N, C-alpha and C positions, 0 to 999 in steps of 0.2 A: 716224854722228854723231847724238847724242841730239837730239830735236826741241826740247826746252826751250832748249838752247844756241843752236839755230838760229832760234828764234822772234824775229823782228825786224821792224821797220817798214821794209820795202823799198819801192822806188819804185812797185810795182804795188798795194800794199795799199790805199792810199786810193782808187785807181781802182776796185778791186773793191768796196770799201765803198760808194762812190758808186753803182755799178751796182745793188747789192743794195738800197740805200736807195731808189733811184728805182723799182725794181720793186715794193717794198712800198707806196710812195706810190700807184703806178698801181692796185694791187690794192685799196687802201683807197678810192680815188676810185670805182672801179667798184662796190665793195660799198655805199658810201654812196648812190650814185645808184640802185642796185638797191632799197635800202630806200625811197628817195623815190618810186621808180616804183610800188612796192607800194601806198603811200598814195594816189598819184594814181589808180591803177587802181581802188582801193576807192571813191574818190570818184566816179570815172567810172561805176562800176556803179550808184551811187545817184542819178545825175542823172535828172531827169525825162525822159521819153522823147518830148518834143516834137519832137525831131529826126526821129523816125520817123512823125510825123503826129499824135500825141496832143496834146490841149490842154495847154499848159504848166502844170505844177504839179499836174495831175490824173493819178494813177496807178491802174491797174487793180489788183485784188486779186492777180492772177497776178504782176504786176510788183513789187508790194510783197513778195510771197513770195520772188521771186528775189533782191531786195535783201537780205532777211533771211538767205536761204541763203548769199549771197556774204559777208555780214558775219560770219556764224557760221563759215563755212569759214576766213576770214582770221584770225578769233580763234583757232581751233583750231591753225592753222598757226603763229601767233606763240607759242602755248603749247607748241609742240613735239608736238602730238597729230596727227601726219601722217596716220595711217590714217583718223581721223575727218574730217580736212580733205579728204582725197581723196574720200571718200564724198560730202561736201557739194558739192565743186566738180563732181563728176560729175553730181550731181543738177541743178545749175545748167545744165550743158551739155545734159542731157536735155531741159530745157524751152526752152533758148535755144542752139541749136547754133552760132550765129554770134557767141557771146560770146568774143571773142579774149582778153579780160582773164582770164576764167575758165580758158581753155585754158593761158594762160601760167602762172597761179598753180598749176594742177594739175601742169604740167610741173615747176615748182620743188619741189612736194611730192614727186613721184616721184623727183626727183634726190636729195632728202634721204633718201628711203627706199632709195636706190641701185637703183631700178628704172629703169635708164637707157634701155632700149628703150621703155618706156611714156612716159618723159619726152620722148624724141625724137619720138614720135608726136604728143604734145600740142603741143610747141613748133612743129612743122611745121604743125600745124593753125592755131595762132595766127598764124603768118607768112602762111599762105594767106589768112586773114581780114584781116590788116593788115600788109602787107609793108613798109610805110614805118617801122614801129617798130624802130629800131636795137637797142633793148634785147632784143627777141625774138631777133634775130640773135645778139646776145651770149650769150644763154641757150643757143641752139643750139650755138654754138662751145664753150661751157663743158661741155655734155653730151658733145660729141665728145671733148673733152680727158679727161673722166672715163672715157670708154670707150677712151681711148688711140688714138683714130682721128685722129691728128694731121693727115694729109693733108686730111681733111674740115674740120677746124678751120681749117686754113690757107686753104681756099677761102672760108670764111665771112669771115675777116678781110681777105682780098683784096677781097671785095665791100664790106665796111665802109669800107676805105680809099678805095675808088672813089667811094662815095656821101657819105662824110664826110671829105674830105681834110684838113680843118682840125683833126681830132681826133688829137693827137699819140699818145695811148696806143694807138690802134688800130694805128698803124705799129709802135710799140715792141713790142706783144704779138705782132704778126706776125713781127717779127724774132726774138723769143724762141722762137716755134714753129719757125721755120726753123733756128735754131741747135740746138734740141732734136732735130730730125730730121736733123742733120748736113748742112745745106744752107747753109754759110757764104757761098758765092758768090752765091746768090740773096738772102741777107740783105744782102749788100753792095749789090746792085743796088737793093733797096728803100730802103736808107739813102741811097744817092746820089740817087735820084729825090726822096726826101722833102727832102733838103738843097737841091736845086735850087728847090723850091717854097717852103720855109720859111726858107731861109737857114742860116747857120752857128749851130748850137745846141750847147752843151756836152754835153748828153745824147746827141745823135746822134754827135758826135765820139767820145765815150767808147765808144759801142757799136761804131763802126767800128774803133777801136783794138783793142777786145777781139776782134773777128772777125779782123782782120789778124794779131793776135798768135797766134790759134789756127791760122792758115794759115802761120805762120812767115814773115811778110813785114814785118819790123821797119822797113825803110826807108820803106815806104808808111805804116806807123803813125806814124813820125816826121813825115812830111809832113802827116798829119791833125792831129797835135798842134801843128805850127807854125801852123796856122789858129787853133787855140784860144789859143795864146800871143799871136798877133796881136790877138785880142780882149781878152785879159786879160794884158797884158805883165808885171804884177807879181805874178801868182799863182804862188807858189813850188811848189805841188804840180804844176801843169801843167808848169812848167819842169823839175822833177825827172823827171817822166814822159818829157818830151822828151829829156832827157839820157840816161836809161836806154835808150830805144829807139835813140838814135844809137849808143850803145855796142854794143847787140845787132846793129845794122846794120853795125858795123865803121867807123863814122864817128867815129873817136877825136878828131880835132882839133875837129870840130863839138861833140862832147860836152863837151870841155874848155872851149870858149868858152861853152857854156851854163852850166856850173858857175861860171865866172867871172862871168857875168851874175847868177847867184843871189847870189854873194858881194857884188856891188855893191849889191844890195837889202838883204841881211842878212849882214854880215861874219861873224857867229857861227853861220851855218847849219852844223850838224854834218856832215850828209851831203856837202855841197859841200866842206867843209874836208877831209874824208877822201878825197874823189874827186880833188881837185887834188894831193893828196900822191902820187898814182900815178906822177908823173914820176920818183920815186925808184926805181920798179920797172923803168925803161927798160933798165938795164944787166943786169937779171936777177939782181941780188944781193939775194935776199930777206932775208938776215940784216941787211944794212945798212938796207934799207927798214924792217924792224921796229924797229930802233933809232931810225930817224929819226922815227917816229910816236909815240915814247914820250910826248912832251909833249902831243900831241893826245889820247892815251888818258887822260892824267891830267886833262884839262880837264873840270871838272864840268858845264860848259854843254853838252857833247856827250852825246847820249842813249846810255844803256848799250846799247840794242838796235843802234844804229849801230856802236858799238865791236865788239860781238860779231860782227855781220855781217861786219865787215872782217877779223876774225881767223879765222873758221871755214875759209875756203879754205886758209889756211896750215896749219891742223891737218890738213886732208885731204891737202894736198900732202906734208906730212911723212910721212904714212902710206905714200905711194907711193915716196918717195925720202928715207929718213932721212939726216940730216947733223948731226954733233955741234954745229957752230957755229950752224947754223940752229935746232936744238933749244934751245940755250942762250938765243938771242935771243928765241925764241918763248915759252919757259918763263918768262923774266924778265918779259915784258910781261903774260902771263896771271896770274902770281902777283901782280903789282902791281894788276891789275884785281880780283882776289879780295880783296885787302886793302882796296881802295877801296870795294868793294861786298860786304862780308862777309855781309850779310843778304839778298843776292839769290840765289835758287836757281840762276838761269841761269849765273852766274859759276862756281859750283861744278860745274855740269854741264859747262861748257866745259873747266874744269881737269881734270875726270874723263876727258873725251874725250882730252885731250892726254896725260895720264898713261897711259891705256890704249894709245895709239899708240906711246908710248915704252917700252912693256913693263913699266911699274911698276904691276902689277895690284893689289897690296895697297893702294897709295896711291890708285889710282883707285877702289877699292871704298869707301874712306873718304869721298872727295869725292861719290860718287853717294849715299851714305847721308846726307851733309849736305844734298844737294839735296832729298832726299825729306823730311827734317825740315822744310824750309822750304816745300816745295810737293809734294804727293802726286799732283797731277792730270795728270801727263804720263806716259803709258804707256811711251814709249820709254826713259825714265830707269829705270823698273822693269826693263824688259827688259835694258838695258845692264848694270845691277847683277847680274842673274841670270846673264848671259853671263860676266861677270867671275868670279863665284863658281864657275861651271862650270869655267872655265879654271884656277881655283885648286884645283879638286877639292874644294871645300867644299860637298858635297851637302846636308849638314844645314842650312847657312846658306842655300843656294838654296831648300830646301823652306820654311824660315821666311819668306823673302822672298816666295815664291810665295803663301803663305797670306795675308800682309799685302796683297799686290797684289790678290788676289781679293776682298778686302773693299772695295777701291776700284773694281776693274774685274771684276765677277763674270761677265761674258760674253765674256772675251777668250781666244780659243783659244791664243794664243801663251804665255800664262801656264800653262795646262794642259799644253802641250807641254813647257815647261821643267821643270815639276813631274814629268811622266812621265820626262824625261831623268834627273832626279835619282834617282827611284825605280829606274830601270833600272841606273844605276851602283851603287846600293846593293844590287842584286840582289833587290829587292822587286818581282818581276815582276808579281804580281797587282795591286798598287797602280799600277804603271807602265801596265799595260793599261787600268785604269780611267781614269787621267788622260788617256791618249792617245785613248781612245774619246770622252771628253768634248771634247777638243781637235778631234777630227775632225768632230764635230757642228757646231762653231763656225767651221770653216775653209772653208766652202763657197765664199766669194767671194775667197778668198786662195789661189791655186793653189800658190804657193811654200810657204806654211805647210802646206797639205794634203799636198804631197809630203814635206816633212820629217817630218810626223806619221806618214804611212803607211809611209815607209821605216824610221823608228825602230820602229814597231809590228811590222814584219816581223822586225827584228833581235831584238826582245824575244820574239816567238813562237819564233824560232830558238833562243834561249837556253832557253826553256821546253821545247823538244823537240817542239813542236806543228808538225810539218812542213806539214800541210795549210793551217793558218791562216797560217803564215809564207809559204808559196808564194803564197797568194792575195794577201797584202799586198804582197809583192814585185811581183807582176804588176800590181796597181793602181798602185803607185808608178811602175813603168815606163811605164804608160799616160800618166802626167803628164809624165814626163821620160824618153823612150825612149833618149836618148843620154847619160844620166848615167853616166860611166865608173866612178865609185866604187861605185854601186849595181850596175851590171852585173858588176863584179869580185866583189863580195860574194855576189851571187845565183848566179853561175856556180860559185863555189867551194862554195856550200851545196848546189846541185843535184848537183855531182860527189861530195860527201861522202855524199849520200843514195843515190847510184847510180841515180837516176831522172831522166827527162827529159834524157838525156845529149846528145841532139841540140841541145836548147835551150841547155844548159850550154855546149856547144861553140860555138854561134853567138854567145852573149854574150861568151865568152872571146876569140873572134877579134876582136870589136869592141874589146875592151880592148887587145888586142895591136896593132891598127891604130893606136890612139892612143898606145901606148908600145911601139914596135917592138923595143926592146932589153930588155924586161922579162923577166928570167929566171924570175920568179915566175909570170907568165902562161904562159910557155912550159912550165914545170913542170906547171901546171894542165892545159894542152892535152895534154901527154904522158900525164898521169894519166887524162884522159877517154878518149883514144884507146886506152889499155891496157885500160880497162874495157869498151870497145866491141869489143875483140879485134883492133884494128888496130895490131899491133906495129910495122909499118913506119913509120906516121905517128908513133907514140909515140916511136920511136927518133930520128926526124928532129927532132921538137920538143925532145927531151931533149938532143940534141947541140947544138942552138942555145942551149939554156939553159946548158949547161956553158961554151959559148964566151962567154956574157954574164955569167959570175960565179957560177953555181949551185954550183960546186965547193966553196964555203965553207959550204954548207948541208947538214947531214947527212941531212935528209929527202930532198933532191934526190939525194944520193949513193945512198941506199937505193933510191929509185925507179929511178934509172939502172941499178942492179944488177938490179932486177926485170925491167926491159925487156930488158936483155942476156940474162937467163936465158930469157925467152920467145922470143928469137930464136936460141936454141941456143948462146949463148956463156957457158957455165957458169963457166969459169975467170975470165973477165973480170967476171962477175956477182959471184962470191965476193970478188974483189979490191975492188969498189966497196962491197960490204956491210961489208967489214973497214974501209975508209976511213970509212964512216959511223959504225961503232962507235967507232973511235979519235977521231972528231970530236965525240963526246959523246952519241951516240944510245944510250940505255939500254934500248931495247925488247927484251923477252925473245924476241919473235918473230924479231927480227933475229939474235939469238944462235943461235936454232934454224936459221935459214936458213944461217948460216955453218957450223954443225956438220953439218947434213944436206945441204948443198950443193944446196938446192932451195927454192922458195917454199913456205912453210907458212902455214896459216891457223888 
């Protein structure tokens, strides 16, 4: 399913956006306060030292010099001259080792220079001198995060939440760190405790719902959202979220009542209207359901994204179980949608997906091209178009599309892979290798793509006759997917043809046979391998099994059977099967010599 067709405003989107927005606000608050703190520290450094016993307003020359150094250091830091600032802050600390403000600012400078160990030393120094300053602790936590020492950062925020329980963002950031370190249960405990003290807050509920969703506990997520709906009974987004989690929890009747409640507030709500139409699905007659929502789909007040989101599962379901009546009903409603939204890329993408699933590849290609005319920014549409062109055997078209796609997505390994596929089919193996090697560089975080690229590269080297590189690529591909039957089959045949690593070839072929116990082709292969190893008895057993499973229609198998019979001393029977192979279409001159000379010749 192409991503553009599936890009819709579902019930979780706004929740996710709220979470992201909230995190950004927290970060902005912390940054703003950090800037204010810097100014405060600068002023603090310039205060008269009467607090230490000096006469108010009277500064010694040394104190004046320290103030000057601190101001110069702060100026260099603000100008981005971090090395110079570090020298000046260090000079302040040489003269005043208990200046916590200078230690803090030096720590910030070192962090900007990515000298995190030095930054940590200085912030710990500042905390020793002034442990009550929460901003010093925040700086310490930030350094730990930069060093990816998340357990240490968590400890800092646990301390901050204990000394400043009224600061919401300390709790929120602690939860973020716990989630980042895959500790959702601990995050829930923190959120529950915070809620007991602060009461029900939307941001806390949203976090709890996110964690419960990650833990696949939708019923509990729904319970949390019920609290939120209790506070904001007319908030449609909260109601939609509640309905969606009730559906995930299998609470169908409660979900339906929630959607009806939404319609009481807004009778034109598109998502709720589509949801209540689900009762038509109760009898499992999808075609009738699709016909029943025709008017809903034609309603311009309903969002296009909501309409597409409703249709996507039906396109996917058709792919699993094609049905003519179902296809007609689905096709009609999608075509009407395309006419209604002719200038929307996503409708053409959806139609292209439907046409692809119904086997109308040429028409699907047209729709994907229309999609890209309207919107070139979705990689999956480019990929789907190239897959269609590959299935249509239009390799020139695929290469043109790949070149266009690379102008938009220059660093996508999948495009180079499909380009390499096209070159391989065109037997331009040098270009194929070049494209596939580029794809391999870009496939590091995508094991499926890496496997596809490596296995195709092995086959290209095989066609080039470079056995060593082919074998190396096959081995690397099998490291990624050791039980891939198609690759095991290809590699075992290739090794057998080379006459090398026959034990490995036999092992792989046996794996293939265990997956397809009646495959006469694999039994033929195992017989061929056994014959090369000099094991005529095993070769004969495998070949007899192959003949029982239909190998008698293949003249290569007939010839091999004759070879095996000859090695077991059954010359007359061997000649008989060689003759059957010849009459079956085998034009081999060696075969004719075998028959004439009544022996295996090379």
